[in-house]
C-alpha positions in Angstrom: 24.2 9.1 11.0 25.1 10.5 7.6 24.5 14.1 7.9 24.1 16.4 4.3 24.8 20.0 4.6 22.0 22.0 2.5 20.1 18.9 2.6 17.1 20.2 1.3 18.8 21.2 -2.1 20.6 18.2 -2.6 23.5 19.8 -2.5 25.5 17.1 -3.0 24.7 14.9 -6.1 25.2 11.7 -4.9 26.7 9.3 -7.4 24.5 7.1 -9.2 25.4 3.8 -7.3 24.4 4.9 -3.9 28.0 4.4 -3.0 27.9 0.6 -3.5 31.6 -0.3 -4.7 29.2 -3.0 -6.7 27.9 -0.1 -8.6 30.6 2.2 -9.3 32.0 1.4 -12.3 28.3 1.3 -14.3 26.9 3.9 -12.1 29.7 6.7 -11.9 28.8 9.7 -9.9 27.7 12.3 -12.2 29.3 14.8 -10.4 33.1 13.6 -10.7 32.7 12.6 -14.2 32.2 15.3 -17.4 29.7 13.1 -19.1 26.5 10.6 -17.6 24.2 8.8 -19.8 20.1 8.7 -19.8 20.6 4.7 -19.3 23.1 4.7 -16.8 21.6 7.6 -14.7 18.0 6.3 -15.0 19.2 3.5 -12.9 21.5 5.4 -10.8 18.1 7.4 -10.0 16.1 4.5 -8.9 18.6 2.5 -6.9 19.4 5.5 -4.8 16.7 5.1 -2.8 16.0 1.5 -2.5 16.6 1.2 0.8 13.3 2.7 1.3 11.3 -0.2 -1.0 13.0 -2.9 -0.4 13.0 -4.3 3.3 16.1 -2.6 5.1 17.4 -2.6 8.2 17.8 1.3 8.8 14.3 1.7 7.6 12.9 -0.3 9.8 14.4 -0.5 12.7 15.6 3.3 13.1 12.2 4.8 10.8 9.0 2.8 10.9 10.0 0.9 14.2 9.3 3.5 16.3 6.4 5.9 14.2 4.3 4.8 11.5 4.3 1.2 12.8 3.2 2.1 16.4 0.8 4.5 14.8 -1.4 2.4 13.0 -1.2 -0.8 15.3 0.4 -2.9 12.9 2.6 -3.8 15.8 2.6 -4.1 19.3 5.0 -1.9 21.3 5.8 -1.7 25.1 4.5 2.0 26.0 7.3 4.6 27.1 7.7 8.2 26.9 7.6 10.4 24.3 6.4 7.3 22.2 4.1 9.7 19.6 7.3 11.9 19.1 8.9 10.7 16.2 12.2 11.1 16.3 14.6 14.1 15.1 17.2 12.2 13.8 15.1 9.2 12.0 13.2 12.6 10.1 16.5 14.1 8.6 17.7 10.3 7.5 14.1 9.8 5.4 14.7 13.6 4.8 18.2 13.3 3.2 17.8 10.2 1.6 14.4 11.6 -0.5 16.4 15.1 -1.2 19.3 13.1 -2.6 17.1 10.6 -4.7 15.4 14.1 -6.2 19.0 15.3 -7.1 19.9 12.4 -9.0 16.4 13.2 -10.9 17.2 16.7 -11.3 20.7 15.3 -12.8 18.7 12.8 -15.1 16.9 15.7 -16.4 19.8 17.4 -16.7 21.4 14.8 -18.7 17.9 14.2 -20.6 17.7 17.8 -22.0 21.2 17.9 -23.4 20.0 15.2 -25.8 19.2 16.2 -29.5 15.7 16.3 -30.1 15.2 13.2 -31.4 17.7 11.6 -29.4 14.9 12.9 -26.5 12.6 11.4 -28.3 13.9 7.6 -28.8 14.6 8.0 -24.8 11.2 9.8 -23.7 10.6 6.3 -21.7 13.7 7.2 -19.5 12.0 9.9 -18.1 8.0 9.1 -18.0 9.8 6.0 -15.9 11.7 8.0 -13.8 8.9 10.8 -12.9 6.2 7.9 -12.5 8.5 6.5 -10.3 9.7 9.7 -8.4 6.0 10.7 -7.8 5.3 7.4 -6.1 7.9 8.2 -3.3 7.0 12.3 -3.5 3.8 11.4 -2.7 4.7 9.1 0.3 7.0 12.3 1.6 4.3 14.8 0.9 1.9 12.3 3.2 4.7 12.5 5.8 5.3 16.3 6.2 2.6 18.4 4.1 4.3 21.3 2.0 8.2 20.8 0.9 10.3 21.7 -1.2 9.8 20.4 -4.3 10.0 22.1 -7.7 13.0 24.2 -6.7 14.8 21.3 -4.6 17.9 19.9 -6.1 18.7 22.2 -8.4 22.3 22.3 -7.6 23.8 21.6 -10.7 21.5 23.4 -12.5 22.4 26.7 -10.9 25.9 26.0 -11.6 26.7 25.0 -7.8 25.5 28.8 -6.3 24.1 27.5 -3.1 22.4 30.4 -2.2 20.3 30.7 -5.5 19.5 27.2 -4.9 17.9 27.1 -1.5 14.3 25.9 -2.3 10.9 27.3 -1.3 8.2 25.2 -0.1 5.5 24.3 -2.6 2.0 23.6 -1.0 1.1 20.1 -0.7 -1.9 20.4 -2.8 0.1 22.0 -5.4 2.3 19.4 -5.6 -0.6 16.7 -5.6 -2.2 18.5 -8.4 1.1 18.7 -10.4 2.1 14.9 -10.0 -1.8 13.9 -11.0 -1.8 16.0 -14.1 1.5 14.4 -15.5 0.4 11.1 -14.6 -2.4 11.6 -16.5 -0.5 12.8 -19.6 1.6 10.1 -18.9 -1.2 7.3 -18.6 -3.0 8.3 -22.4 1.3 9.1 -23.7 2.1 5.2 -23.0 -0.9 3.9 -25.2 1.6 5.2 -28.3 4.6 5.6 -27.3 7.0 3.8 -29.9 10.7 3.0 -28.3 13.0 2.1 -31.1 14.3 -1.2 -30.6 17.7 -0.5 -29.1 16.3 1.7 -26.8 14.5 -1.3 -25.9 17.0 -3.1 -25.1 19.2 -1.2 -22.8 15.7 -0.1 -21.1 14.7 -3.4 -20.1 18.5 -3.6 -18.6 18.0 -0.7 -17.1 14.8 -1.2 -15.1 14.8 -2.6 -11.7 11.4 -1.7 -11.2 9.4 -3.4 -14.0 12.3 -5.0 -16.2 11.5 -2.6 -19.2 8.0 -4.0 -19.5 5.3 -0.9 -20.8 2.4 -2.8 -20.0 3.2 -2.9 -16.6 4.6 0.7 -16.4 1.0 1.7 -17.8 -0.3 -0.1 -15.2 1.9 1.5 -12.2 1.0 5.0 -13.4 -2.9 4.9 -13.6 -2.6 2.1 -10.3 -0.8 5.4 -8.9 -3.4 7.7 -9.9 -6.2 6.0 -8.3 -4.2 5.8 -5.3 -3.3 9.8 -5.3 -7.2 10.4 -6.4 -8.7 8.5 -3.5 -6.0 10.2 -1.1 -7.6 13.5 -1.7 -11.3 12.3 -2.8 -12.7 14.0 0.1 -11.6 17.0 -0.4 -13.6 20.1 -1.6 -10.8 21.3 -4.0 -10.5 17.3 -5.5 -13.7 16.0 -4.9 -15.0 16.5 -8.3 -11.7 15.8 -10.4 -11.3 12.2 -8.3 -14.4 11.2 -9.1 -15.0 11.8 -13.0 -11.0 10.7 -13.3 -11.1 7.6 -11.2 -14.7 6.6 -12.9 -12.6 7.1 -16.6 -9.7 4.9 -15.2 -12.7 2.4 -14.0 -14.9 2.5 -17.4 -11.7 2.3 -19.8 -9.0 -0.8 -18.8 -7.6 -0.9 -22.0 -6.9 2.8 -22.0 -6.0 3.0 -18.4 -5.1 -0.6 -17.1 -4.5 -1.0 -13.4 -3.0 -3.6 -11.6 -6.0 -6.2 -10.2 -4.5 -9.5 -9.9 -1.1 -10.4 -8.3 0.9 -11.4 -11.5 0.8 -7.9 -12.6 1.9 -6.5 -8.9 4.4 -3.5 -9.3 7.6 -4.9 -7.3 11.5 -4.7 -7.4 12.4 -8.4 -7.2 15.4 -9.7 -5.6 17.3 -12.2 -8.0 20.3 -12.2 -6.2 21.4 -11.6 -2.8 25.1 -11.0 -3.5 24.5 -7.5 -4.8 23.4 -4.4 -2.9 19.3 -5.0 -3.6 18.5 -7.7 -1.5 16.4 -8.1 1.6 19.3 -9.1 4.3 18.6 -6.3 6.4 14.7 -6.8 7.1 15.9 -9.1 10.2 17.6 -7.2 12.2 15.6 -4.0 11.2 12.0 -5.9 12.3 13.4 -8.0 14.9 15.3 -6.3 16.9 13.9 -5.0 20.1 10.6 -6.4 19.3 10.0 -4.5 16.5 7.8 -7.2 15.2 5.8 -8.0 18.1 1.6 -8.4 17.0 -0.7 -5.6 18.1 -3.8 -7.1 20.0 -6.0 -5.5 17.9 -5.1 -7.0 14.3 -4.9 -10.9 16.0 -8.0 -10.4 17.6 -9.8 -9.4 14.0 -7.8 -12.3 12.1 -8.6 -14.7 15.1 -12.0 -14.0 15.4 -12.3 -13.9 11.2 -10.6 -17.1 10.7 -8.1 -15.0 8.6 -6.3 -17.5 6.4 -3.1 -15.0 6.6 -3.0 -15.4 10.4 -1.3 -18.5 9.7 1.5 -17.1 7.3 1.7 -13.6 8.6 2.3 -14.3 12.4 3.6 -17.0 14.3 2.5 -17.9 17.5 5.2 -17.0 20.9 7.7 -19.0 21.5 5.6 -20.3 24.9 2.3 -19.9 23.8 1.9 -23.4 23.0 0.4 -22.3 19.2 -2.0 -19.8 20.2 -1.8 -16.6 18.9 -2.0 -13.1 20.8 -1.3 -9.6 20.4 -0.3 -6.8 23.1 -2.5 -4.7 24.5 -2.0 -1.4 23.7 -3.7 0.3 27.0 -1.2 -2.3 29.5 0.9 0.0 31.3 4.6 -0.5 30.0 5.7 -2.9 33.1 2.9 -5.1 32.8 3.2 -5.2 28.8 7.3 -5.7 29.1 5.9 -9.1 31.2 4.3 -10.1 28.6 6.8 -9.6 25.9 9.6 -11.7 27.9 7.2 -14.1 28.5 7.0 -15.4 24.9 3.3 -15.5 24.4 2.8 -12.5 22.2 2.7 -13.7 19.5 5.7 -12.3 16.0 4.7 -11.6 12.5 5.9 -14.7 10.8 9.6 -14.7 10.0 9.9 -17.3 7.3 7.6 -14.8 5.6 8.8 -11.4 6.3 11.8 -10.7 7.9 14.0 -13.5 7.5 13.3 -14.2 3.4 16.1 -12.3 2.3 13.9 -12.4 -1.1 11.3 -10.1 0.4 10.2 -7.7 -2.7 10.0 -4.1 -3.1 6.7 -3.6 -2.7 5.1 -0.2 -4.6 1.3 -1.2 -5.6 -0.3 -4.6 -6.0 -4.0 -5.8 -6.4 -5.2 -6.4 -3.0 -4.2 -2.2 -2.3 -5.7 -1.9 -5.7 -9.0 -3.8 -5.5 -9.3 -1.8 -2.1 -9.8 1.0 -3.5 -11.9 0.2 -6.4 -14.0 -1.1 -3.9 -14.3 2.5 -2.1 -15.1 4.8 -4.6 -18.1 2.0 -6.1 -19.0 2.1 -2.7 -19.3 6.1 -2.3 -21.0 5.7 -6.1 -23.7 3.8 -4.7 -22.9 0.4 -6.7 -23.0 -2.3 -4.6 -22.5 -5.1 -6.3 -19.9 -4.0 -8.1 -18.1 -2.7 -4.7 -18.4 -6.4 -3.2 -16.5 -8.0 -6.1 -13.9 -5.5 -5.8 -13.9 -6.2 -1.9 -13.9 -10.0 -2.0 -11.1 -9.9 -4.8 -9.2 -7.6 -2.4 -9.4 -10.4 -0.2 -8.7 -13.4 -2.6 -5.6 -10.9 -3.9 -4.2 -10.1 -0.7 -4.5 -13.8 1.3 -2.6 -15.2 -2.4 -0.2 -12.5 -2.3 0.8 -13.1 1.6 1.6 -16.9 0.7 3.5 -15.6 -2.7 5.6 -13.8 -0.6 6.0 -17.0 1.3 6.8 -19.0 -1.2 10.3 -16.9 -2.2 11.7 -17.3 1.2 14.9 -19.1 1.8 13.9 -19.4 5.2 12.1 -22.1 7.7 12.7 -21.4 11.2 8.6 -20.5 12.1 7.7 -24.5 10.1 6.0 -25.1 7.2 3.0 -23.7 6.6 -0.2 -25.3 5.6 -1.0 -23.9 1.6 -4.0 -22.0 1.1 -7.2 -23.2 -0.8 -9.8 -21.5 -3.0 -12.3 -23.5 -0.1 -11.0 -21.8 2.6 -10.5 -18.0 0.7 -14.3 -18.8 -0.3 -14.9 -19.1 3.6 -13.2 -16.0 4.6 -15.1 -13.6 2.1 -18.0 -15.3 3.9 -17.1 -15.2 7.4 -19.8 -13.3 9.4 -17.9 -11.1 10.3 -16.5 -9.2 7.3 -18.8 -10.7 4.9 -20.1 -8.0 2.3 -23.8 -8.9 2.9 -23.9 -8.8 6.6 -22.7 -5.2 6.7 -26.1 -3.6 7.3 -25.1 -0.1 6.4 -22.3 2.3 3.7 -20.5 3.5 7.0 -20.3 -0.1 7.8 -19.0 -1.2 4.5 -16.4 1.3 5.2 -15.4 0.5 7.8 -15.0 -3.4 6.0 -12.5 -2.3 3.6 -10.4 -0.2 5.5 -9.9 -3.1 8.3 -9.0 -5.0 5.2 -6.8 -1.8 4.1 -5.0 -2.0 7.8 -4.6 -5.6 7.4 -3.4 -5.7 4.1 -1.1 -3.3 4.5 0.7 -3.6 8.1 4.6 -3.7 8.0 4.6 -4.2 4.4 3.4 -1.0 3.3 3.3 1.2 6.6 3.4 4.7 4.9 0.5 3.7 3.2 -1.3 2.3 5.7 -0.7 5.1 7.8 -1.9 7.8 5.6 -5.5 5.7 5.4 -5.4 5.6 8.9 -5.4 9.5 9.0 -7.5 10.0 5.9 -10.3 7.2 7.2 -10.0 7.6 10.5 -10.8 3.6 10.6 -10.5 1.8 11.9 -11.3 2.7 15.5 -7.9 2.2 17.5 -7.2 3.1 20.7 -3.9 4.5 22.4 -2.7 4.6 26.0 -2.4 8.5 26.4 1.1 9.8 27.0 0.4 11.8 30.0 4.2 12.5 30.6 4.5 14.6 27.1 2.6 17.2 25.4 2.4 14.9 22.6 -0.1 12.6 24.1 -1.4 10.6 20.9 -0.1 9.7 17.9 0.8 12.7 15.5 -1.1 14.0 12.3 1.9 14.8 10.3 5.7 14.5 11.2 8.1 17.9 11.6 10.6 18.7 9.1 14.5 17.9 9.6 16.1 19.9 12.0 18.7 21.4 8.5 15.5 23.1 7.1 15.1 25.3 9.9 19.4 26.3 10.0 20.0 26.1 6.4 16.9 26.9 4.5 15.8 29.5 6.9 14.0 31.8 4.6 11.9 29.5 3.0 11.4 27.4 5.7 9.8 30.6 8.1 6.7 30.2 6.0 5.5 26.8 6.9 7.2 27.3 10.9 3.8 27.7 12.0 2.2 24.9 10.8 5.5 23.1 11.8 4.1 21.0 14.7 2.5 17.1 14.9 -0.9 18.1 14.7 -1.2 19.8 12.2 -3.2 17.6 9.4 -2.6 16.7 6.2 -4.8 18.6 3.7 -6.9 15.6 2.8 -7.3 14.9 6.5 -10.7 16.0 6.5 -12.3 13.1 9.2 
């Protein structure tokens, strides 16, 4: 496993091409050249965390397989000792990657800061887009750990290589959210009026691997990210009023604050050429190895009961299941589970749609997710009609998204999938078990929304799924306690990387007391 000294300050300014020869000539290591450019540093920054966006072996097999995918029962697994304790190695790897990514951003800030005022104005779009992308991934790291080094992290280059001066303080999670929400609101307004010179726009379109330079997509990304983050903190006293006001403003002003509500506008890194480092070829071993793609009982049971049209495109029956869908029961003893897993009767995630789909995109924000956030907001505002409309739209967009994933696939090992029809989607929306009108109370309707988030996010947006599961405590899942370990049930957060206590000792001491698996995040108030 790659180890990086003083990772908390991102002390090594990683090359902007992520150590891939294919990118080295175009995106040189800023620590080894006299000058860089905003354009190339921008792409190097975005590429540097690609394996935590586009499905990769390391992220799925090492990081997600034994942690968040299990904590939400997005997958089934064989119970074992210490199964609810995230490994120090996987934590350190993801921590390292984030701070290398942040160091790339700091170098972009430095290169941009060295420009003249007029050149900065011309290239302002690069800094706005980079910061939106940074905040998307910073939110995820905060949601895993809580307080993290942020405002003073990655500053080694700014500090002339002085390691001691660059040891970063920890920022409060609430303060990081506040900063991000403040900046994103400012960007949302700025993007409404920004003018990008034609020559700069051409370069931006070439260097932007997320939205291909489309300013409207960046507006949608910005406002959809605001909506997600505001919803995440909406239950806390400090953010409740702000969340209500700003979400209301976003939804009431579609022209000023557009959001992603249709799959055509989904924000994702698309795969165009499998010969480049930006591809999903590692998804197969990442998800499938060591039974990482087994279906969980709760999800399969729900989808079977409700005639969910996503079932056949998201999952496939076990090899010896005679076409019957079945998930692995988390309450069984490990020996019994292993026998079932080996027997081929447990369903797996559809290989042709997901793990063997080498063109599977790097999903960032999508219409199904956003519409469910909208439904939750209107439900809590007492606007039942708007909540219902958003909920039903979310179901439709989610179903179509998964069939859209399958249409990208270059694999057919799972067999032909019957296309979904509008009539089938309508029948699903009206199924008695999930119909909005059949829910008798606001709490029951919130459970409908949460359950659909759980199904929709599954292993595709695993970290978002775990955050929503902790925030809402829905759907209500049952786990077999691990009586052999002090951590008997899934944790409330991840620990910090071990490098923090070793190298950033003085600053780590300020958070040491809360560095345990059961200290909830500030937004986890249920």
